[in-house]
C-alpha positions as CSV (number, residue, x, y, z in Angstrom):
1,M,164.3,129.9,88.4
2,A,164.3,133.5,89.7
3,E,161.0,134.8,91.1
4,P,159.2,137.5,89.2
5,S,160.1,141.0,90.3
6,F,157.2,143.4,89.9
7,T,156.0,146.5,91.8
8,L,152.8,147.4,93.6
9,T,152.4,150.3,91.1
10,Q,152.4,147.8,88.2
11,L,149.8,145.7,89.9
12,R,147.6,148.7,90.5
13,Y,147.9,150.0,87.0
14,F,147.1,146.6,85.6
15,A,144.0,146.3,87.9
16,A,142.7,149.7,86.8
17,A,143.2,148.8,83.1
18,A,141.5,145.4,83.6
19,E,138.5,146.8,85.4
20,L,137.9,149.7,83.0
21,G,138.8,147.9,79.8
22,S,140.9,150.8,78.6
23,M,144.4,152.2,79.1
24,T,143.0,155.7,78.5
25,A,140.3,155.3,81.1
26,A,142.8,153.8,83.6
27,S,145.2,156.7,83.1
28,R,142.4,159.2,83.8
29,Q,141.3,157.4,86.9
30,L,144.9,157.1,88.2
31,V,145.8,160.6,87.1
32,V,148.9,159.5,85.2
33,S,149.8,159.3,81.5
34,Q,148.5,156.6,79.2
35,S,152.0,155.6,78.4
36,A,152.8,155.1,82.1
37,V,149.9,152.6,82.3
38,S,150.8,150.8,79.1
39,T,154.5,150.5,80.2
40,A,153.6,149.2,83.6
41,V,151.3,146.5,82.2
42,A,153.9,145.5,79.6
43,Q,156.6,145.2,82.2
44,L,154.3,143.2,84.5
45,E,153.5,140.8,81.6
46,K,157.2,140.5,80.9
47,E,158.1,139.7,84.5
48,L,155.3,137.1,84.7
49,G,156.1,135.6,81.3
50,V,152.4,135.6,80.3
51,Q,150.0,137.8,78.4
52,L,147.3,139.2,80.7
53,L,145.5,141.6,78.4
54,L,144.4,141.5,74.7
55,R,144.7,144.9,73.0
56,H,141.9,145.5,70.5
57,H,142.3,148.6,68.2
58,A,139.5,151.0,68.9
59,R,137.7,148.4,71.1
60,G,139.7,148.6,74.3
61,L,141.1,145.7,76.3
62,T,139.9,142.2,77.3
63,L,141.5,139.8,79.8
64,T,143.1,136.6,78.6
65,A,142.2,133.4,80.6
66,A,145.4,133.9,82.6
67,G,144.6,137.5,83.1
68,E,141.2,136.7,84.4
69,E,142.6,134.3,87.0
70,F,145.4,136.7,87.9
71,Y,143.0,139.7,88.3
72,R,140.6,137.7,90.5
73,E,143.4,137.0,93.0
74,L,144.9,140.4,92.6
75,R,141.7,142.3,93.7
76,S,141.8,140.7,97.2
77,Y,145.6,141.4,97.4
78,L,145.2,145.1,96.6
79,V,142.4,145.6,99.1
80,H,144.6,144.3,101.9
81,T,147.7,146.2,100.9
82,S,145.6,149.3,101.4
83,E,144.2,148.0,104.6
84,L,147.8,147.3,105.8
85,V,148.7,150.9,105.4
86,E,145.6,152.0,107.3
87,V,146.3,149.6,110.1
88,A,149.7,151.2,110.5
89,R,148.3,154.7,110.3
90,S,145.4,154.1,112.7
91,A,147.2,151.8,115.3
92,G,145.5,152.4,118.6
93,Q,142.9,154.6,117.0
94,A,139.4,154.2,115.7
95,L,138.8,152.7,112.2
96,V,139.3,155.2,109.4
97,G,139.1,155.2,105.6
98,D,136.7,154.8,102.7
99,L,134.2,152.0,102.1
100,T,132.1,151.6,99.0
101,I,128.9,149.6,99.2
102,G,126.2,148.8,96.7
103,C,122.5,149.2,97.3
104,F,119.5,147.8,95.4
105,T,117.5,150.7,94.1
106,T,114.2,150.2,95.8
107,L,115.9,149.3,99.2
108,G,117.7,152.6,99.4
109,P,114.9,154.7,101.0
110,F,113.9,152.0,103.5
111,E,117.0,150.3,104.7
112,L,120.1,152.3,103.7
113,P,119.6,155.4,105.9
114,R,119.5,153.5,109.2
115,L,122.5,151.3,108.3
116,L,124.5,154.4,107.4
117,A,123.5,156.1,110.6
118,A,124.4,153.0,112.6
119,S,127.8,152.8,110.9
120,E,128.5,156.5,111.5
121,Q,127.6,156.2,115.2
122,D,129.8,153.2,115.7
123,N,132.7,154.2,113.5
124,P,132.6,157.9,112.5
125,G,136.0,157.6,110.8
126,I,134.7,155.3,108.1
127,H,133.5,157.3,105.1
128,V,130.9,155.2,103.2
129,S,130.0,155.9,99.6
130,V,127.1,154.2,97.9
131,V,126.5,152.8,94.4
132,E,122.8,152.3,93.7
133,D,121.8,149.8,91.0
134,E,119.6,146.8,90.2
135,H,120.3,143.2,91.4
136,A,122.5,141.8,88.5
137,A,124.5,145.0,88.3
138,L,125.3,144.8,92.0
139,K,126.6,141.3,91.7
140,H,128.8,142.4,88.9
141,A,130.0,145.3,91.0
142,L,131.0,142.9,93.8
143,R,132.9,140.6,91.4
144,S,134.7,143.5,89.8
145,G,135.7,145.0,93.1
146,R,133.7,148.2,92.5
147,C,132.1,147.7,95.9
148,E,133.0,145.5,98.8
149,L,129.5,145.0,100.2
150,A,126.0,145.2,98.6
151,L,122.7,145.8,100.3
152,M,120.2,143.7,98.4
153,Y,117.5,141.0,98.7
154,G,118.6,137.5,99.5
155,Y,117.4,135.9,96.2
156,D,119.3,134.7,93.2
157,L,122.6,134.9,95.0
158,D,125.2,132.7,93.2
159,D,127.5,130.3,94.8
160,D,130.4,132.7,94.8
161,I,128.5,135.3,97.0
162,D,128.2,135.2,100.8
163,H,125.6,137.2,102.7
164,V,124.5,138.3,106.2
165,R,120.9,139.0,106.9
166,V,120.2,142.6,108.1
167,G,116.4,142.7,107.7
168,L,113.2,141.1,106.6
169,A,110.6,142.4,104.0
170,A,107.3,140.7,104.1
171,P,105.1,141.0,101.0
172,Y,101.7,142.7,101.2
173,V,98.8,143.6,98.9
174,L,98.2,147.2,97.9
175,V,94.7,148.5,96.9
176,G,93.2,152.0,96.4
177,K,91.2,153.6,99.2
178,G,87.9,153.0,97.3
179,H,88.6,149.3,96.6
180,R,86.0,146.8,97.6
181,L,88.5,145.1,100.0
182,A,90.0,148.3,101.4
183,R,88.3,147.9,104.8
184,R,89.8,144.5,105.3
185,K,93.0,143.8,107.3
186,K,93.9,140.6,105.4
187,V,93.2,139.2,102.0
188,A,93.8,135.9,100.2
189,L,95.5,136.5,96.8
190,A,92.9,134.4,95.1
191,E,90.3,137.1,96.0
192,L,92.0,139.3,93.4
193,E,92.2,136.8,90.6
194,E,89.7,138.6,88.4
195,E,91.1,142.0,88.8
196,P,94.0,143.7,86.9
197,M,97.4,144.0,88.6
198,V,100.1,146.8,88.5
199,L,103.5,145.1,88.6
200,L,106.7,146.6,90.0
201,D,108.8,145.4,87.1
202,L,112.4,145.5,88.0
203,P,114.9,142.8,87.0
204,H,114.3,139.8,89.3
205,S,111.8,141.7,91.5
206,G,109.1,141.5,88.7
207,Q,109.6,137.7,88.4
208,Y,109.5,137.3,92.2
209,F,106.2,139.1,92.5
210,E,104.7,137.2,89.6
211,R,105.8,133.9,91.1
212,L,104.4,134.9,94.5
213,V,100.9,135.5,92.9
214,E,101.1,132.3,90.9
215,S,101.7,130.4,94.1
216,A,98.1,131.1,94.9
217,G,97.0,129.2,91.8
218,F,96.5,131.8,89.1
219,R,98.4,134.0,86.7
220,P,98.0,137.7,87.4
221,Q,96.3,139.9,84.8
222,I,99.0,142.5,84.5
223,R,97.5,145.8,83.3
224,H,100.5,148.1,83.9
225,R,104.2,147.5,84.5
226,S,106.5,150.1,86.0
227,A,110.1,150.2,87.4
228,G,109.1,153.0,89.7
229,F,108.0,152.1,93.2
230,E,106.0,155.3,93.7
231,T,104.6,155.0,90.2
232,V,103.1,151.7,91.1
233,R,101.6,153.1,94.3
234,A,100.1,156.0,92.4
235,M,98.6,153.8,89.8
236,V,97.0,151.6,92.5
237,A,95.7,154.7,94.4
238,N,94.0,155.9,91.1
239,G,92.2,152.6,90.5
240,Q,94.4,151.1,87.9
241,G,94.6,147.8,89.7
242,W,96.1,146.1,92.8
243,S,99.7,145.3,93.5
244,V,102.1,143.4,95.7
245,L,105.1,145.1,97.3
246,N,107.4,144.4,100.2
247,Q,108.6,147.7,101.4
248,R,106.2,149.9,103.4
249,P,106.4,153.7,103.3
250,A,105.2,155.4,106.5
251,S,102.7,157.4,104.6
252,H,99.6,156.1,102.8
253,T,99.5,159.1,100.6
254,T,101.1,159.0,97.1
255,Y,103.0,161.7,95.4
256,D,99.8,163.0,93.7
257,G,97.9,163.2,96.9
258,A,95.8,160.0,96.4
259,E,95.6,157.3,99.1
260,I,96.3,153.6,99.2
261,V,95.6,150.8,101.7
262,T,97.9,148.0,102.7
263,L,96.5,144.5,103.4
264,E,98.3,141.5,105.0
265,I,98.4,138.4,102.8
266,S,96.6,135.4,104.5
267,D,98.4,133.0,102.1
268,P,101.5,131.3,103.5
269,V,104.2,133.6,101.9
270,E,107.8,133.9,103.1
271,P,109.3,137.3,103.7
272,L,112.3,138.3,101.7
273,E,115.6,138.6,103.5
274,V,117.5,141.9,103.2
275,V,121.1,141.1,103.2
276,L,124.6,142.5,103.0
277,A,126.3,140.5,100.3
278,S,130.1,140.0,99.7
279,M,132.3,137.8,97.6
280,K,132.9,134.4,99.1
281,G,136.5,133.6,99.9
282,V,137.5,137.2,99.9
283,R,138.5,138.5,103.4
284,L,136.6,141.7,104.1
285,T,138.5,144.8,105.1
286,A,138.3,145.9,108.7
287,R,136.0,148.7,107.6
288,A,133.6,146.4,105.8
289,Q,133.6,144.0,108.8
290,A,132.8,146.9,111.1
291,F,129.9,148.0,108.8
292,V,128.5,144.4,108.8
293,R,128.6,144.4,112.7
294,S,126.9,147.8,113.1
295,S,124.3,146.7,110.5
296,G,123.6,143.5,112.4
297,R,123.2,145.4,115.7
298,A,120.8,147.8,114.0
299,A,118.8,144.9,112.6
300,R,118.5,143.2,116.0
301,R,117.3,146.5,117.6
302,R,114.7,146.9,114.9
303,E,113.4,143.3,115.4
304,G,113.4,143.8,119.2
305,R,116.0,141.1,119.8
């Protein structure tokens, strides 16, 4: 039986159509005609002898079971064909090229700048672009190949995701300047049981903070919920309740000019790991490996190791 004969162009056109779920969207991204994408995919399916995509009138494309398996393997292959070209172009030179990483929204202001600076210092030829989103969306972005690495917290990472620690984020209590406990350095969570809480309510983060409080033996009385980090700080500063966060701005002043106080938690609570996540079993490009190395060195310098 003759081996299938297909081209790299056909593979790339199929991958774009599979990722975007539309021949039209793929043609726009690739800057080619829609018919070129459709023809390439049809020829690829003919060569393989299997249907990869289901065409739905007015509803785009979906992968067949065979298409899903083929696409999963193809993502890694296409990444390394691009890397092979760059290896040839940059032989004997510094690493060059583009790298896309994801970043969990609330981590951006605290962790991302120093990692980007470390990467630029170590490998100025690597151009990093960032996709900011919440936890579940970043996992999807890794699986779809939209980003190769994702800066996120080390919780709820599924079995198909690897990670490397690049930081720690210890939880702390936040109260307003006029709060009865504001002069303390530490507080037990149980001391706040009778007071309302302001919850940073992002997917997964909200559940994490609620479980952390419940580990002290009570359910928090949640007065306000907000997906905005600075909104939570401002509400606390203006007497709307207390909160628990795990990233610390350098300033104790909120956007509206009010002041907050941070208190250590005396309960035995574990800090959250800040990690660079990637797909398990998928070999990282040289650019991504370099970013992980520079991030690790930056983390060790920050922790004094």
